[in-house]
C-alpha positions as CSV (number, residue, x, y, z in Angstrom):
1,M,83.4,74.8,116.5
2,S,83.4,76.5,113.1
3,S,86.6,76.7,111.1
4,P,88.5,80.0,111.1
5,D,87.8,82.7,108.5
6,P,90.2,82.2,105.5
7,Q,91.8,85.5,106.1
8,V,92.5,84.5,109.7
9,R,94.0,81.2,108.5
10,A,96.2,83.1,106.1
11,A,97.4,85.5,108.9
12,R,98.2,82.5,111.1
13,N,100.2,80.9,108.3
14,Q,102.1,84.1,107.7
15,S,103.1,84.4,111.4
16,T,104.0,80.7,111.9
17,S,105.7,79.9,108.6
18,S,108.2,77.1,109.2
19,P,111.6,76.4,107.6
20,R,111.6,74.4,104.4
21,P,111.8,70.7,105.2
22,G,115.3,69.6,104.8
23,A,116.4,73.0,103.6
24,R,119.9,74.2,104.4
25,G,121.4,77.7,104.6
26,P,120.9,80.5,107.0
27,V,117.8,81.8,108.8
28,V,117.7,85.5,107.7
29,A,115.8,88.3,109.4
30,V,114.9,91.3,107.4
31,T,113.8,94.6,109.0
32,G,111.6,97.0,107.1
33,A,110.2,93.9,105.3
34,A,106.7,95.2,104.6
35,S,107.6,97.7,101.9
36,G,110.2,99.0,99.5
37,I,113.5,97.3,99.2
38,G,112.8,95.3,102.4
39,A,109.7,93.7,100.7
40,L,111.6,93.0,97.5
41,L,114.5,91.3,99.4
42,T,112.1,89.4,101.6
43,E,110.4,87.9,98.6
44,R,113.7,87.1,96.9
45,L,115.2,85.4,100.0
46,A,112.0,83.5,100.7
47,A,112.2,82.0,97.2
48,S,115.9,81.1,97.4
49,D,116.9,77.5,97.8
50,E,120.0,78.8,99.7
51,V,118.0,80.3,102.5
52,R,116.3,78.1,105.1
53,Q,113.8,80.6,106.5
54,V,113.1,84.4,106.4
55,L,111.9,86.3,109.5
56,A,110.2,89.4,108.4
57,I,110.1,92.3,110.8
58,D,108.1,95.5,110.5
59,E,105.5,97.6,112.2
60,R,102.8,96.1,109.9
61,R,102.5,92.8,108.1
62,G,103.6,92.6,104.5
63,E,102.5,90.4,101.6
64,C,105.1,87.7,101.6
65,T,103.3,84.6,102.9
66,A,106.5,82.5,102.9
67,A,108.1,84.5,105.6
68,R,107.5,84.4,109.4
69,W,106.3,87.8,110.5
70,Q,107.1,89.7,113.7
71,I,105.3,93.0,114.1
72,L,107.2,95.6,116.1
73,D,109.2,98.8,116.0
74,V,112.9,98.1,115.4
75,R,113.7,100.5,118.2
76,D,112.0,98.2,120.7
77,P,114.6,96.2,122.7
78,A,112.2,93.3,122.6
79,I,113.5,92.7,119.1
80,A,116.4,90.8,120.6
81,E,114.0,87.9,121.5
82,K,112.5,88.0,118.0
83,L,115.9,87.6,116.5
84,R,116.8,84.4,118.4
85,G,117.5,81.6,115.9
86,A,118.5,84.0,113.1
87,D,122.0,83.6,111.5
88,V,121.9,86.9,109.6
89,V,120.0,90.2,110.0
90,V,119.5,92.6,107.1
91,H,118.5,96.0,108.5
92,L,116.5,98.0,106.0
93,A,114.1,99.8,108.3
94,L,115.3,103.3,107.5
95,D,113.4,106.5,106.9
96,L,115.0,108.6,104.2
97,D,111.7,110.4,103.1
98,L,112.4,113.9,101.9
99,E,109.2,115.1,103.7
100,T,110.0,113.7,107.1
101,D,111.1,116.0,109.9
102,A,114.9,115.8,110.0
103,A,115.2,115.4,113.7
104,A,112.6,112.7,113.8
105,R,114.2,110.9,110.9
106,T,117.6,110.9,112.6
107,A,116.1,109.7,115.8
108,Y,114.5,106.7,114.0
109,N,117.4,105.8,111.8
110,V,120.2,106.0,114.4
111,R,118.3,104.6,117.3
112,G,116.9,101.8,115.2
113,T,120.3,100.8,113.9
114,Q,121.8,100.9,117.4
115,T,119.0,98.7,118.8
116,V,119.3,96.2,115.9
117,L,123.0,95.8,116.3
118,T,122.8,95.4,120.1
119,A,119.9,93.0,119.8
120,A,121.6,90.9,117.1
121,A,124.6,90.5,119.3
122,A,122.5,89.5,122.3
123,A,120.5,87.0,120.2
124,G,123.7,85.3,118.9
125,V,123.3,86.5,115.3
126,H,126.7,86.2,113.6
127,R,126.2,88.7,110.8
128,V,124.4,92.0,110.3
129,V,124.0,93.6,106.8
130,L,123.4,97.3,106.7
131,C,122.5,99.4,103.7
132,T,123.6,103.0,103.4
133,S,124.6,104.7,100.1
134,A,127.6,105.6,98.0
135,M,126.8,109.2,99.0
136,V,128.8,108.6,102.1
137,Y,132.0,109.0,100.0
138,G,131.0,112.5,99.3
139,A,130.6,114.3,95.9
140,L,133.9,116.2,95.4
141,P,135.7,117.6,92.4
142,D,138.9,115.7,93.2
143,N,137.2,112.3,93.6
144,E,138.8,109.5,91.6
145,L,136.7,107.9,88.8
146,P,135.7,105.4,90.0
147,L,136.1,105.3,93.8
148,S,137.3,102.1,95.5
149,E,135.4,100.7,98.4
150,D,138.3,101.6,100.7
151,A,138.1,105.3,99.7
152,E,137.8,107.7,102.6
153,L,134.3,108.7,103.5
154,R,134.4,112.4,102.9
155,A,130.7,113.3,102.9
156,T,129.3,115.9,105.3
157,A,125.9,116.0,106.9
158,E,124.7,118.8,104.5
159,A,122.7,116.6,102.2
160,T,119.4,114.9,102.9
161,G,119.8,111.9,105.2
162,V,123.6,111.7,104.7
163,G,124.3,112.6,108.3
164,D,122.2,109.6,109.4
165,L,124.1,107.3,106.9
166,L,127.5,108.5,108.2
167,E,126.4,107.8,111.8
168,I,125.2,104.3,110.7
169,E,128.6,103.7,109.1
170,R,130.3,104.7,112.4
171,L,128.0,102.3,114.3
172,A,128.9,99.6,111.8
173,R,132.7,100.1,112.4
174,R,132.3,100.1,116.2
175,A,129.9,97.1,116.4
176,P,132.5,94.3,116.0
177,R,134.7,95.9,118.7
178,A,131.7,96.3,121.1
179,H,130.3,92.9,120.3
180,P,133.1,90.3,119.5
181,G,131.8,87.7,117.2
182,L,129.4,90.0,115.4
183,N,130.4,90.7,111.7
184,V,129.0,93.7,109.9
185,T,128.7,94.1,106.1
186,V,127.7,97.5,104.7
187,V,126.3,97.8,101.2
188,R,126.5,101.2,99.5
189,P,124.4,101.7,96.4
190,A,124.8,104.4,93.8
191,V,121.8,106.5,92.7
192,L,118.9,104.1,93.5
193,V,116.1,103.7,91.0
194,G,113.0,101.7,91.1
195,G,110.0,102.9,93.2
196,V,112.1,105.2,95.3
197,D,111.8,109.0,95.8
198,T,114.9,110.9,96.5
199,A,116.4,114.3,95.8
200,L,118.4,112.7,93.0
201,T,115.4,111.0,91.3
202,R,113.5,114.3,91.6
203,Y,116.3,116.0,89.6
204,F,114.9,114.2,86.5
205,E,111.4,115.6,87.2
206,S,112.5,119.2,86.5
207,P,111.7,121.0,83.3
208,R,115.4,121.7,82.9
209,L,118.4,119.8,84.3
210,L,120.2,122.2,86.5
211,V,123.9,122.3,85.8
212,V,126.2,124.4,88.0
213,A,128.8,126.2,86.0
214,G,132.3,124.7,86.3
215,S,131.0,121.4,87.8
216,R,131.8,117.9,86.5
217,P,128.8,115.6,87.0
218,A,129.1,111.9,86.5
219,W,126.0,109.8,86.8
220,Q,125.9,106.2,88.0
221,F,122.7,104.4,88.8
222,C,121.7,101.3,90.7
223,H,118.5,99.4,90.0
224,V,116.7,98.1,93.1
225,D,116.8,94.6,91.7
226,D,120.6,94.8,91.5
227,L,120.7,96.1,95.0
228,C,118.7,93.1,96.2
229,S,120.9,90.7,94.4
230,A,124.0,92.4,96.0
231,L,122.3,92.2,99.5
232,E,121.7,88.5,98.8
233,Y,125.4,88.0,98.1
234,A,126.2,89.6,101.5
235,V,123.6,87.5,103.3
236,L,125.1,84.3,101.8
237,E,128.6,85.5,102.7
238,K,129.7,85.5,99.1
239,A,131.1,89.0,99.6
240,E,131.7,90.9,102.8
241,G,133.1,94.1,104.2
242,E,132.2,97.4,102.6
243,L,130.4,96.7,99.3
244,A,129.7,99.4,96.7
245,V,127.0,98.5,94.2
246,G,125.9,100.1,90.9
247,C,125.8,99.8,87.2
248,D,129.2,99.4,85.4
249,G,130.7,102.7,84.4
250,W,129.0,106.1,84.4
251,L,127.3,108.7,82.1
252,E,128.6,112.2,81.5
253,Q,126.1,115.0,81.9
254,E,126.0,115.5,78.1
255,E,125.1,111.8,77.7
256,V,122.3,112.1,80.3
257,E,120.9,115.2,78.5
258,E,121.0,113.4,75.1
259,L,119.4,110.2,76.5
260,S,116.7,112.1,78.5
261,G,115.9,114.8,75.9
262,I,115.8,117.3,78.8
263,R,117.8,120.5,78.2
264,R,120.2,121.9,80.7
265,M,119.9,125.2,82.7
266,E,123.3,126.4,83.6
267,L,123.8,128.7,86.6
268,P,126.8,130.2,88.5
269,S,127.6,128.2,91.6
270,A,126.9,131.1,94.0
271,V,123.5,131.7,92.5
272,A,122.4,128.1,92.5
273,L,123.7,127.2,96.0
274,G,122.5,130.5,97.5
275,A,119.0,130.2,96.1
276,A,118.7,126.6,97.0
277,A,119.8,127.4,100.6
278,R,117.2,130.2,100.9
279,L,114.3,128.1,99.5
280,H,115.1,125.3,101.9
281,R,115.6,127.6,104.9
282,I,112.1,129.0,104.7
283,G,110.6,125.5,104.1
284,L,109.6,125.8,100.5
285,T,111.8,123.0,99.3
286,P,112.6,119.7,101.0
287,S,116.2,119.5,99.7
288,P,119.0,121.4,101.4
289,A,121.7,123.1,99.3
290,G,124.0,120.2,100.1
291,D,122.0,117.9,97.8
292,L,123.3,119.9,94.8
293,A,126.8,118.7,95.3
294,Y,125.7,115.2,94.2
295,T,124.6,116.6,90.8
296,M,127.8,118.7,90.5
297,Y,130.7,116.3,91.2
298,P,131.5,112.6,90.7
299,W,130.9,109.9,93.3
300,V,131.0,106.9,91.0
301,V,132.0,103.6,92.6
302,S,133.9,100.6,91.2
303,G,132.0,97.8,92.9
304,S,135.2,95.7,92.7
305,R,134.6,93.5,95.8
306,L,131.2,92.3,94.4
307,H,132.7,91.8,91.0
308,D,135.6,89.8,92.4
309,A,133.0,87.6,94.1
310,G,131.3,86.9,90.8
311,W,128.4,89.4,91.1
312,R,127.4,91.4,88.0
313,P,124.7,94.1,87.6
314,K,121.7,93.1,85.5
315,Y,121.1,96.6,84.3
316,T,123.2,99.3,82.5
317,N,123.2,103.0,83.3
318,E,121.3,103.7,80.1
319,E,118.6,101.1,81.0
320,V,118.1,102.4,84.5
321,L,117.9,106.0,83.3
322,A,115.3,105.0,80.8
323,E,113.3,103.3,83.6
324,L,113.7,106.3,85.8
325,L,112.4,108.7,83.1
326,E,109.4,106.5,82.5
327,E,108.7,106.3,86.3
328,V,108.8,110.1,86.8
329,S,106.9,110.9,83.6
330,G,104.0,113.3,84.4
331,R,105.6,114.5,87.6
332,H,106.8,118.1,87.9
333,T,109.5,119.3,90.3
334,V,111.2,122.6,90.6
335,A,114.1,123.1,93.1
336,G,113.2,119.7,94.7
337,R,109.6,120.6,95.4
338,R,106.8,118.6,93.8
339,L,104.3,120.8,92.0
340,G,100.6,120.3,91.4
341,R,99.1,120.6,87.9
342,K,98.4,124.3,88.1
343,D,101.9,125.1,89.5
344,A,103.5,122.8,86.9
345,T,101.9,124.8,84.1
346,A,103.5,128.0,85.4
347,A,106.8,126.2,86.0
348,G,106.8,124.9,82.4
349,A,106.3,128.4,81.1
350,A,108.7,130.2,83.5
351,G,111.3,127.5,83.8
352,A,113.3,126.5,86.8
353,T,115.4,129.7,86.5
354,V,112.5,131.7,87.8
355,A,112.1,129.3,90.7
356,L,115.8,129.7,91.7
357,L,116.5,133.3,90.8
358,G,113.1,134.4,92.1
359,A,113.7,133.2,95.6
360,A,113.4,136.6,97.1
361,A,109.9,137.1,95.7
362,V,108.9,133.7,97.0
363,V,110.3,134.6,100.4
364,R,108.2,137.8,100.5
365,R,105.0,135.9,99.6
366,A,105.7,133.3,102.3
367,R,106.3,136.0,104.9
368,K,103.1,137.7,104.0
369,A,101.2,134.5,104.2
370,R,102.6,133.8,107.6
371,R,101.6,137.2,108.9
372,R,98.0,136.6,107.7
373,I,97.8,133.3,109.8
């Protein structure tokens, strides 16, 4: 019999990867392991001498050959069997894509988290690590600077994906009561930067930085590498509970404008929020008006629990902003909507003001187009 094709052998090695001989530490399962933060964390944990084995779970196989892969949807109850033998589960299979249908996104995120928590308890897992966002604290004019981890979660479901994150937080609080012996740690990053696409990263793709008159923005970033190191702290039980993570301190709006070289466009609150709501309602922009609050008011976190455990961010706010600006260079976004080259030329000439204040004209054109279909 001929030997298997090299690619077949590699696939077999990926799916049957064994624990390191003599290695100690937990067996860690990571959902959403094939891409994004899940892929970064999987590689990091697989290379750690403090982790015995990594079980990588996703709907497709990723590139980490040191992990043992299980291919399935996290909403499949069969995941309970796949988790047997794991000590810790890090659930990162979330869909926060701006372009995803909101109802489908919520169904995936909430059902997936419910299934993972139930399956982990059934499989005898003792800890689940969830990742939401510091956005759950809400962006409000009376927020303390910075917020402690124990601050009340005052966000509403009006911003992209925040309703899902709040429901995940509720599931996290209920899980230990529903499943005695199961511990849940929740990690809440600030504005995430590093290969991610959110309404907040798109803010820096605009020809002008929209500033709502009378608002008090405060910008705090979190590099994906720092998030992964914080998640590793949670996995190894060096820190637990609710953990906020981000760069130390924050940047005022004036500092952001000076560092970015992008000038502001200041609008009255009623004009900015009203236009943003109209554009989103007719489907021309992916971001609801609620996203604007996170560019208006502070939601900076202290990260004191991680700091007390000895964790420190590798990056500063200034460094992360510089990386973000380099990452979005050449992209053009107005009111949260990505523009093609032709549209971007017009946007550069007319500015974001036209996009916002000209919402009525946009609505008329959209209605005419629909009538022609």
